[in-house]
C-alpha positions in Angstrom: -32.2 -23.1 1.5 -28.9 -21.4 1.6 -28.9 -18.0 3.8 -26.8 -16.2 1.8 -29.6 -16.6 -0.7 -29.0 -13.1 -3.1 -26.0 -12.1 -1.6 -23.6 -9.8 -4.4 -20.1 -8.8 -3.6 -17.8 -6.6 -5.1 -14.0 -5.8 -6.4 -11.3 -4.3 -8.3 -11.7 -5.7 -11.1 -7.9 -4.6 -11.0 -7.5 -7.0 -8.1 -8.5 -9.4 -10.3 -6.9 -9.1 -13.6 -4.1 -9.3 -10.8 -4.7 -12.2 -9.6 -6.4 -13.9 -12.2 -2.7 -13.8 -14.2 -0.9 -14.9 -11.7 -3.1 -17.9 -11.1 -2.5 -18.3 -14.9 1.4 -17.8 -15.4 2.6 -19.6 -11.8 -0.6 -21.9 -10.9 -1.1 -20.0 -7.9 -2.4 -16.5 -6.8 0.9 -15.2 -4.9 1.1 -12.6 -1.9 3.5 -11.0 -1.1 5.7 -10.7 2.3 8.5 -9.8 4.0 9.4 -13.4 5.8 8.5 -12.7 9.1 7.5 -13.7 12.2 5.5 -10.8 15.2 5.1 -10.6 18.2 1.5 -10.2 18.9 0.5 -6.6 19.3 0.4 -6.8 23.2 3.7 -7.1 23.4 4.4 -3.9 22.8 0.7 -2.2 24.2 3.3 -3.1 27.7 6.1 -0.7 26.4 4.0 1.8 25.0 5.1 1.4 21.9 3.3 1.6 18.1 4.8 -0.5 15.6 5.1 -4.3 14.8 7.5 -6.1 16.4 9.8 -8.6 14.8 9.8 -11.5 16.6 12.2 -13.7 14.1 13.4 -13.8 10.9 14.0 -17.3 9.4 18.0 -17.0 7.6 17.6 -16.4 3.6 14.2 -14.9 4.4 13.3 -11.1 2.2 13.9 -9.7 5.3 17.5 -11.7 5.8 18.1 -9.7 2.7 17.8 -6.0 4.4 19.2 -7.3 7.7 16.3 -7.2 9.5 17.7 -8.2 13.0 14.5 -10.5 15.4 14.1 -10.6 19.0 16.6 -13.1 20.9 18.3 -13.5 24.3 21.8 -11.6 25.3 23.6 -14.2 27.9 22.6 -13.2 30.4 18.7 -14.6 29.2 17.1 -11.4 29.3 14.7 -10.9 26.2 16.9 -8.3 23.5 12.9 -6.8 21.4 14.2 -7.0 17.6 13.4 -4.1 14.8 10.1 -2.2 15.5 8.3 -1.8 11.8 7.6 1.4 12.3 6.6 2.7 8.4 6.6 1.5 5.4 6.3 3.1 2.0 6.1 6.4 3.5 2.8 4.8 5.6 2.9 4.9 9.3 2.5 1.4 10.1 0.9 1.5 14.4 -0.5 -2.3 14.3 -0.3 -6.0 11.9 -3.5 -4.4 9.8 -1.0 -1.3 8.7 1.7 -3.2 7.5 -0.9 -6.0 5.9 -2.5 -3.3 4.1 0.9 -1.6 2.9 1.6 -5.6 1.8 -1.4 -5.7 -0.2 -0.8 -3.3 -2.6 2.4 -4.8 -3.3 3.7 -8.4 -5.1 7.0 -10.1 -4.4 9.8 -8.9 -5.9 8.9 -4.9 -5.2 10.6 -3.2 -3.8 9.4 -1.5 0.1 11.1 1.0 2.3 10.9 -0.4 6.1 10.9 2.8 8.0 12.1 0.3 11.7 13.2 1.6 15.6 16.7 -0.5 16.1 18.1 0.2 19.6 15.9 3.4 20.1 17.6 4.5 16.8 15.1 5.1 14.1 16.6 3.9 10.6 15.1 2.6 7.6 16.2 -0.3 5.4 14.7 -1.4 1.6 13.7 -5.2 1.4 12.7 -7.2 -1.7 9.3 -8.8 -1.0 9.0 -12.7 -1.7 5.8 -15.3 -2.5 4.7 -16.4 0.8 3.6 -19.8 1.0 0.1 -21.7 2.4 0.3 -23.1 4.7 3.5 -21.2 6.2 2.9 -19.4 9.4 4.3 -15.9 8.9 4.0 -12.6 9.5 
């Protein structure tokens, strides 16, 4: 006998409808992605900064095309932090969950405005969201 017997779940029809359309068109659900790897939350906590630190930006990714900068080492071996995402579409991004909440409201191909901190200065970029590939460690 199943332990979850008698439980039910409610899902918004708009969410389900969008997923059904994607599965019928593409054979799978299309999840939007920036195409980045991010640093563990503890890194920014140690720096006393809120947001999401960009660790890697693969060539050809949506983030690469938009100009996001990854974390890297300089010629002396010192770690230079990459861009820090602090907002998306006018909503504050203080953590991964804030970033995912914005991404979950978007679709592959949507244009998203990112508010970032680069070299201590605030700026913004626009990214055209790509498709999150299943099985690939990303974001």
